[in-house]
MARDODO-541518 format. One record per residue: x, y, z of N, C-alpha, C in turn. Coordinates in steps of 0.2 Angstrom, whole numbers, plus 5000, padded with zeros to 4 digits. Layout:
XYZXYZXYZ ...
This chain:
546755525524546055535521545655475522 545555425518545055385519545255305519 545455275524545755205523545655165529 545655095527545655045533546355015533 546554965529547254965529547355035527 547955065525547955135524547555165518 547355115514546955135508546255155510 546055155517545455165519545455225524 545855265523545955315529545755385527 545755405520545655475518544955505520 544455475516543855505517543355455518 543555405522543155345523542455365526 541955335524541255345527541155305533 541455325538541355275544540655285547 540255235544539555235545539355235552 538955285554538755295561538355235563 538055205559537555155561537855085560 538555075560538855005559538554955564 538554985570538254935575537554945577 537254995574536555005575536154995568 536154935566535954925559535254925558 534954895553534254915550533754865554 533254905556532654865558532154845552 531854785553531354765548530854805546 530754825540530254875537529654835536 529054855539528454815538527954855534 528154915531527654945527527354905521 526754915520526354885515526054825517 526154805524525754745526525054755528 524954815529524254835531524054895527 523454895523523254945519523255015523 523455065520523555135523522855155525 522855185531522155205534521655155534 521855095535521255045535520755045541 521055075546520555095552520355025556 520754975554520554905558520754915565 520354875569520354875576520554805578 520854795584520954725587520354695589 520354625590519754595593519754605600 519154595603519054605610519454545613 519754555619520054505623519554455626 519754385626519354335628519254335636 519754375639519654385646519154445648 518954475644518554535645518854605645 519554605645519954665645519954685638 519954745636519954775630520754785628 520854775621521554785619521654855616 522254885616522354945613522154945606 521854995603521754995595522354995591 522354955586522954945582523055015578 523755025577523955085574523655085566 523355145564523155155557523755185553 523655185547524155215543524755165541 525255195539525855155536526355135542 526355065543526755045549527455055547 527655065541528355075540528655145542 528155185544528355255547528255255554 528155205558528055205565528655175568 528955215573529455195577529255145582 529655095584529455055589529655075596 530055125597530255155604530055225604 529555245608529355315607529855365611 529955425609530355475612529855515616 529955515623529555555627529655625627 529055665628529155735628529755755633 530155805630530655835634531355795633 531355735630531955695630532455725625 532155755620532655785615532955845618 532555885622532855945625533355925630 533255865634533655845639534355825636 534355795630534955775626535355835624 534955885622535355945620535655975626 535355975631535656005637536255965640 536355905638536855855640537455865635 537355895629537855895624538455925626 538555975629539156005631539555955635 539255925640539655875644539955815640 539555795635539755745630540455765627 540355835624540955855620541555865625 541455895631542055905636542355835638 541955785638542155725640542655695635 542455695629542855665623543455705622 543355775623543955815622544455805628 544255785633544755775639545055705638 544655655635544955595635545455585628 545355635624545755625617546255685617 546155735620546555795619546555825612 546055815609545955845602545955925603 546255965598546356035600545656075599 545256055594544656095593544056055591 543456075592542856045590542256095590 541856085585541256125584540656085583 540056105585539556055585538856095584 538356075581537756105580537156055580 536656065583536056025582535456065580 535056035575534456065573533856015574 533256055575532656015577532056055574 531756015570531156045567531256115564 531856115560531956175556532356235560 532456225567532856275570533556245573 534056285573534656275577534556285584 534556225588534456225595535056225599 535656215596536256215599536856225594 537256265596537856275591538456305595 538956275595539556295600540156275597 540756305600541356285598541756275605 542256225604542656205610543356205608 543856225612544556215611544856275607 545356255603545756315599545756285592 545856345588545856325580546556295579 547056315582547756295581548156295587 548456235589548856225595549456275595 549556305601550056355601549756425600 549156435598548856505597548256505602 547956565603547456575608546756575604 546756585598546056595594545656535596 545056545598544556495600544156475594 543956405595543456385590542756405592 542356425587541656445589541256415583 540556425584540156395579540156415572 540556475571540656495564541356475562 541756445566542456425563542356375557 542756385552542656345546543156285547 542956225545543356165545543256135538 543856095537543756055531543355995532 542855985528542355935530542555865527 543055855523543255785520542655755517 542455695519541955665515541255685517 541155725521540455755522540255795515 540855805511540755835505540255795500 540355735501539955685497539155695498 538955705504538255715506538055785503 538455835505538255905503538255905495 538755875492538655875485538155835482 537855785485537255745483536655795482 536655845487536055885486536155935481 536755955479536855995473536655955467 536855885466536555845461535855845461 535555835466534755835467534455895464 534755955465534556015463534556015455 535055985452535055985445534655935442 534555875446533955835444533355865443 533155905448532555935449532455985443 532956015440532956065435532856025428 533055955428533055925422533655925418 534155945421534855945418535155875417 535055835422535255765422534655725426 534755665426534355615430534855575434 534655545440535155505444535355455440 535055425435535255365431535555395424 535755455423536055475417536755455417 536955415412537655395411538155455411 538755445414539255495414539455515407 539455475403539755485396539255535392 538655545395538155585391538455655392 538755675397539055745398539755745399 540155685399540855685399541055635394 540955655388541055605382541755565382 542255595385542955565385543055515391 542555515395542655475401542455395399 542855355401542755285400543155245406 542955175406543255135411543555075407 543955025411544354975407543854925403 543254925405542754885401542354945398 542354945391542055005388541254995389 540954945389540254935390540054965397 540454955402540354985409540455055408 540955075405541155145404540555185401 540255155397539655195393538955185397 538955145402538355135405538355155413 538955165415538955185422538655255423 538255265429537855325430538055365436 537755415436537855465442537655425448 537055385448536855345454537355295456 537655265451538155205452538755235456 538955295454539555325457539455355464 538855375465538655405472538455345476 538355285474538355225479538955185479 539455205475540155175475540055095472 539555095467539455025465539655015457 540155065455540455065448540855005446 541154975451541654915450542354945451 542455005451543155035452543355015459 543955005460544254975466544255035472 544355005478544255055484544855105483 544555165484545055225484545455235478 545255205472545655205466545655285464 546255305462546355375460546655415465 546555395472546955435477547655435477 547955375474548655365474548955415468 548555425463548755465457548755545460 548255555464548255625467548855635471 549055585475549655585479550255605476 550355585470550955595466550955655461 550355695462550355755458549955765452 549555705450549055715445548455755446 548255795441547655845443547055805441 546455835442545855805442545755775435 545855815430545655785423546155725421 546755735423547255675422546955615426 546755625432546555565436545955535433 545455575431544855545428544955505422 545455535418545655495412545955435413 546355425418546755365420546355315423 545755335425545355275428545155225423 545255235417545155185412545655125412 546155135416546655085416546655045423 546155065427546055035433545654975432 545754915436545354855435544654865438 544154825436543454835439543354765442 542854775447542654715451541954725453 541454695451540854695453540354755452 540354765445539854825443539154815446 538954855450538254855453538154805457 538654765460538554715465538954725471 539554765471539954775476540054845478 540154865484540254935486540954945487 541354975483542054995484542055075484 542255105490542255175491542755205487 542555255483542955285478542855355477 543355395479543255465479543255495472 543655465467543655495461543155465456 542855415458542255395454541655435455 541555455462541055505463541255575460 541855595461542055655458541855655450 541955605447541855605440541055615438 540655585443539955595442539755665443 540055695448539955765450540155815444 540755795441540955835436540555825430 540255775429539755765423539155805424 538955815430538355855432538555935431 539155955433539356015432539456035424 539655985420539655995413538956005410 538455965413537855975410537556045412 537756065418537556135420537956195417 538456175413538956215409539256265414 539456245419539856285424540356235428 540756265432541256215436540856195443 541056145446540756115452540656165458 541256195459541256245465540656305464 540656325458540156375456539456345456 539356285454538756255454538456245461 538956225465538756215472538556275476 538856325474538756395477538056415475 537956405468537356435465536756395468 536756325468536156285469536056275477 536556275481536456255488536756315493 537356335492537656375497537256445498 537256475492536856545492536156545494 535756495491535056495493534956485501 535456445504535356435511535756485515 536056535512536456585516537056555520 537356505516537956475519538556515517 538656575520539156615518539856595519 539956545524540656525526540756455522 540356435517540456375514540756375507 541156335505541456335498541756265497 541756255490542056195487542756215484 543056265486543656285484544156295489 544756265489545256265494545456335495 545556375490545756445491545356485496 544656475495544156505499544256485507 544356425508544556395515545156435517 545656435514546256465516546256545517 545756575514545656645515545256665521 544856615524544456625530544856645536 544756705539545156715545544956675551 544356645551544156605557544056535554 544656505553544756435551545156395555 544956325555545356275559545956245556 546456245559547056205556547056135558 547256085553547256015554547855995559 547755945563548255925568548355855567 548955825569549155755569549555745576 549455685578549855675584550555655582 551055695586551755685585552055675592 552255615593552555595600552055615605 551455595604550955605609550655665610 550855715606550555785606550355805599 549755845599549555875593549955925590 550055925584550455975580550055995574 550056055572549756075565550356075560 550456015558551056005554550856005546 550255985544550155975537549556015535 549456025529548856055526548556015520 547955985520547655955515547455995510 547555985503547356025498546955975493 546255975494545855925491545455945484 545756005481545356025475545255975470 545755925469545655875464545055835465 544855825471544255785472543755825476 543655885474543255935478542555905479 542155875474541555845476541555795481 542055755482542155705486542355725493 542855775493543155795500543355865500 543155905496543355975496542956035499 542456015502541956065505542256085512 542256155513542456185520541856215522 541656215528541056245531541156255539 540656285541540556295549539956255551 539956245558539456205561538756245560 538756315560538156355559537956345552 538356345547538156335540537856265539 538256215542537956145541537356135544 537156175549536556165553535956195548 536156245544535656265539535556205533 536056175531536056125526535656065529 535756045535535355985538534656005539 534456065541533756085541533456085534 533756095529533456095522533356015521 533855975522533755905521533255875524 533155895531532655865535531955895534 531955945530531255975528531155955521 531455905518531255885512531455935506 531955975507532256015502532056085503 531656105508531456175510531856205516 531956265516532256305521531856365523 531756375529531356435531530656445527 530356385525529756385521529856395514 530456405512530656415504530956355501 530656335495530956275492531656285489 532056245491532756245488532956185483 532756125485532756065481532156035481 531856015475531255975474531355915478 530855895483530855835487530855765482 530555765477530555705472531255695470 531655745469532355735466532855725472 532655745478533055735484532955665487 532355645487532155585491532655525489 532855515483533255455481533955455485 534155515486534855525489534755505496 534155505499534155505506533855435508 533655395503533355325505533855265502 533655205505534055155503534055135496 534655135493534755125486535155065484 535555045489536054995488536254965495 536354895496536554865502537354875502 537554915507538254925507538654875512 538254855517538554805522537954755523 537954695519537454645520537454615527 536854595529536854565536537254505536 537554485542537954435542537654365545 536954375547536554325550535854345549 535454295550534654315549534454365554 534754365560534454405565534854475566 535354485561535654555560535354595556 535554665556535354715552535854735547 535654745541536054775535536154845536 536654875532536754945531536654955524 536455025522536355035515536655105514 536655125507536855185505536255215501 536155285501535755315497536255345492 536155405489536655435485537055485488 537555465491538055515495537855515502 537355475505537155465512537155395514 537455385520537355315523536655315526 536255255525535655245528535555185532 535355195538535355135543534655135546 534455075548533855065552533955055559 533755095564533955095571533555045574 533855015580533454975584532755005586 532755065587532155095589531555095583 531755075577531355075572531355145568 531855185569531955245565532455235560 532455275554532955275549533455335551 534055315551534555365552534955385546 535155445544535555465539536255485542 536755465539537455485542537955485537 538555515538539155505535539655535539 540255505538540855535542541355555536 541855595539542355615534543055615538 543555605535544255595538544755615533 545255665536545855675533546355655538 546855605536547355585540547855645542 547855695538548255755539547955805544 547255785547547055825552546355845552 545855805550545155825550544755755552 544255765556543755715558543055745559 542655725555541955755555541455705554 540855715556540255675555539555715556 539055685553538355705555537955645555 537355655559536855605559536155635560 535755615556535055645556534555585557 533955605561533355565562532855605558 532655585552532155615548531455615552 531355565555530655555558530555615564 531155635566531055685572531355755569 531455755563531755815560532355845564 532755795566533355805571533955795568 534455835568535155815566535755845570 536255815570536855845573537455835569 537855885569538555885565539055905570 539655865569540255875573540855885569 541255935570541755945566542355955571 542955915569543555925573544155935569 544655965572545255985568545855935570 545755875570546255825572546155765568 546655725566546655665563546155625566 545755585562545155545565545355495569 545055495575545055435580544455415583 543855445580543255425583542855475587 543255535588542955575593542255605591 542255625584541655655581541055605582 541255545580540755495579540455475586 540955475591540755465598540255515601 540355575599539855635601539255625598 539255615592538555605588538155545590 538555485591538155425593537955425600 538355455604538055465611537455515612 537455565608536955615608536255575605 536355535600535755505597535555445602 535955415606535755375611535255415616 535555465618535155505623534455525620 534455545614533855565611533355505610 533555445608533155395607532955345613 533455345618533355305624533355345631 533655405631533655435637534355425641 534755385638535355365641535855335636 536455335637536955305632536855235633 536855195627536755125627537455085626 537955125623538555095622539155145624 539755115626540355155626540555165619 540355215616540455225609541255235607 541555265612542255275610542655215611 542455165615542755105616542655065609 542055075606541955035600542255065594 542355135594542655165588543355165588 543655175594544455175595544855125591 544655065592545055005589545055015581 544455025579544355035571544755085569 544755145572545155205570545955185571 546055155576546755135577547055085571 546655045569546854995564546955035557 546555085556546655135550547255165551 547555185556548155225557548755175558 548655115556549255075557549755085551 550355075552550855085546550755035541 550855055534550755015529551454975527 551354915525551954875522552154815525 552354765521552554695523553154695527 553554755526554254755529554154785536 553554815538553554855544553654795550 554054815554554254765560554754715558 554954715552555454665550556154695551 556554645552557354665553557654645546 558054695544558354685537558854625538 559054585533559554535534560154565535 560554525540561254545541561754535536 561554485532562054465526561654465520 561354515517560954515511561254495505 560854465501561154445494561254515490 561754515486561854575482561354585477 561254655476560754675471561154685464 560754685459561054705452561454775453 561954785449562354845450561854905448 561954965451561555025451561455035443 561955025439561955045432561355005429 561254945431560754895428560054905431 560054945436559354965439559155035436 559555075435559355145433559055145426 558555185426558155195419557455215420 557055215414556355235414555955165414 555455165418554955105419554255135417 553955105413553255125411552655095414 552155125415551555105418550955145416 550455115413549955155409549555195414 549455165421549055205426549455265429 550055245431550455295435550955335430 551055315424551555345420552255315421 552755355419553455335420553655345427 554055295429554455295435555155295433 555455345436556255355434556655325440 557055275439557455255444558155285442 558355325447558955365447559455365453 559955395452560455405458560355475461 560255475467560155545471560455535477 560855585479561255595485561655525487 561955505481562355445482561955375483 561355375482560955315482560355315477 560055255476559555245471558855275474 558455305469557855325471557355315465 556755315467556155305462555855375462 555755405456555455475455554855465451 554255485454553555465451553155525451 552755525446552155575445552355645443 551855685441551955755439552355795445 552255775451552555815457553255795458 553455745454554155715455554255695462 553855655465553955635472554555585472 554955595476555555555477555555505482 555655435480555655385485556355355486 556755375491557355345491557355275493 557855235490557855165491558455145495 558355095500558855065504558854995502 559454965501559454895499559254855505 558854805503558554755508558854685508 558754655502559054585501558954575493 559454555490559454535483559254595479 558754585475558454645471557854675474 557754665480557254705484557554765488 557154815488557354875491556754895496 556954945500556354975504556355045504 555855075505555755155505555255175510 555455225514554955245519554455285516 553855285519553255325517552955365522 552755425520552455475525552055515521 551355505521550955545517550255535520 549755565517549055555520548855485519 549055455514548855385513549255335516 549855355519550255305523550555335529 550355305535550555335541551255335542 551555385546552255375548552455305551 553055285548553255215550553055165545 552755185539552555145534553155135530 553255075527553855055523553555015517 553755035511553554995505554154955502 554054895500554554855496554554885489 555154885486555154895479555654845476 555354795472555654735470555854735462 556454735460556654725453556654655451 556554645445556654585441557154585436 557654545436558154545431557954515424 558054545419557954515412558454475410 558354445404558854395401559554435400 559554495399560154535397560554555403 560254535409560654555415560454615418 559954655414559754725417559054715420 558854755424558154755427557654765422 557154715421556654725416556054755419 555954755425555354785428555454795436 554954825439554954835446554254835448 554154815454553454815458553554855464 553154905464553154955470552554935474 552654905480552154875484551654925486 551854985488551355035490550855045485 551055045479550555065473550255005469 550354945472550154885469549454865470 549054905473548354885474548054865468 547654815467547354795461547854775455 548454765457548954745452549254805448 549154865451549354925447550054945448 550454915452551054935454551654905450 551554875445552154845441552354895435 552954915435553254965430553754925426 553654925419554054895415554554935411 555254915411555754955407555554965400 
C-alpha cells in the first residue's frame, strides 16, 4: 500500500509535482482589468502592451496550437516504451480535454497467463486515487449543507476522539483531508493488517500519539476515512452508497464502486501483480473495504475520464451541474503546505482536500494524486485546470513509477513539446526505496554463539497493549510464536540472541525479506514482563506488557 520505509508504501500520494514544484503567484499585484499600458521605449520602438486581468491566471510558457493534439498522438508510444522497460502486465490510460475524452485505450493483459486484454473499460483498483474521488463526494455534501469542510468529526461521529481530547473535539473534515490532524504516518494500517475492522480501527486511533496538529503533514489513510465516515453519517447512509448517489450515478460511472465485492464481480477487471524472481505473478488480492474512502474505489479509465471532466469543468458534466463549484473549489486549491521549499529559489508543494496541488515551471497549476498497493496496483492522474486537460493512468502491478512516468512525460509534451526529464530515472529510485525490506536485522548474521533466552515457559503468556489489544505468546509447531489481532495472525519466532527473537514478515506493509525483532524484557520474578515488537513499534506503539 502506501509507504516509504515500508510504512509509506500502501496508498502513498507520490506527488507528480515533487520535482516540478510551485511557481510564484503574482495575483493581486495589478488591479484586475486595469487596462494599463507600458511606456513608450526611449529608443523609439514600441513595447508590447501589458497583459490585463489577473496575472495569477496567466501562464508564463504558452502552449502553441496543436501541441496538445501532438502530445495525445505520442501517448501510445510513451505507454509502449514504459511497458517494454518494466514488463508490467497491463495498463489503461485516458486523456480528457475541454470536456471530451480524446484518448482512451488499454495495453497488455488483465492477468498474467491468461489472454484477456486490458481495454479502456477494464476495472482497476485505484488505491489512493480514492481520496481525490472521495473528496468530490464530500464537496457534494458540502454543497447540500449536510456538512462544511470545517465541520468537526465529532459533530456526526460523537464517539470519535484522539489521544488529546481537545484535538479530538476540534479536528475537522478539512484537517483529515489534508493529513494535518497530528496522527502519525499511516497510523491504523497496522491494525487493518492484523484483522481489525473499520469501526474498531477508528475507535483505536484514540490511543495513537499525536504530533503537530495543523502544522505537519502525516499521510494517514484512516484519519481521512474517519472524516469520510462522518460525512456519510451526516447524510444518513453508508459511504459506498453516498459515493454512488452523489458522483458515480450522476456521471454515468457504471463500472465504478467503493465496495470490494463489486470490484470482484466485474467480469472485465484487472488482477494485481507482484514481482517474484523477476517475473510478474498474480499472487495476492487487496481487500480495502476498511479504508474504502482512502483506498477502496475501483474504476476504469473511461469512467475516470468522466470524473476528470467534471472536476475540470468546475463540477459540471456535459453541461449539467453535479457539484457546486463553490463547495468543490477548496478541494482543488492550496490549503496546506505539504512540502515546504528547501531554499529561497525552490518551489513548495501543497495539498487541497484530497488533491495534491503544485505550481509548474510553466506557471500553471497542476492537480495530481497517485495510488499504490504493494500487492499489485499503481495508479495516477494529473490535471491542468487552465487547459481543462487531464490524464489518468492505471496499472495492475506493484508500484514502480510506471504510471507516474507516463503521466509526467505526457504533461511535458503538452507544456513544452518535448520531454524535459527522464522521468523513470527519477521515479525508479524512490519506488525502489519504498520496496526495501523492513527491519534492523535485515542483512545481519545471527550470532554463532547466542546468549540463552529465558525458558519458553517464562515467555509464554498474554501481553496487553491498548492500541493493538492482546498479543498471545504461545508454542506452535514446536517453537514460540506471537499471535496478534482479530485475524489471529501468527508470527513464528526464531531465537536470535539473549531474549531477542526474529520473525519473518510478508504483507502489504512489509516486503518479502523483511524481518522484525521481538525483544522480551525479564521482570524481577524471572518471567518476561514485556515485549517490544519492532515492526509495530512506530510511534512507540509496539510495547506489550504482561
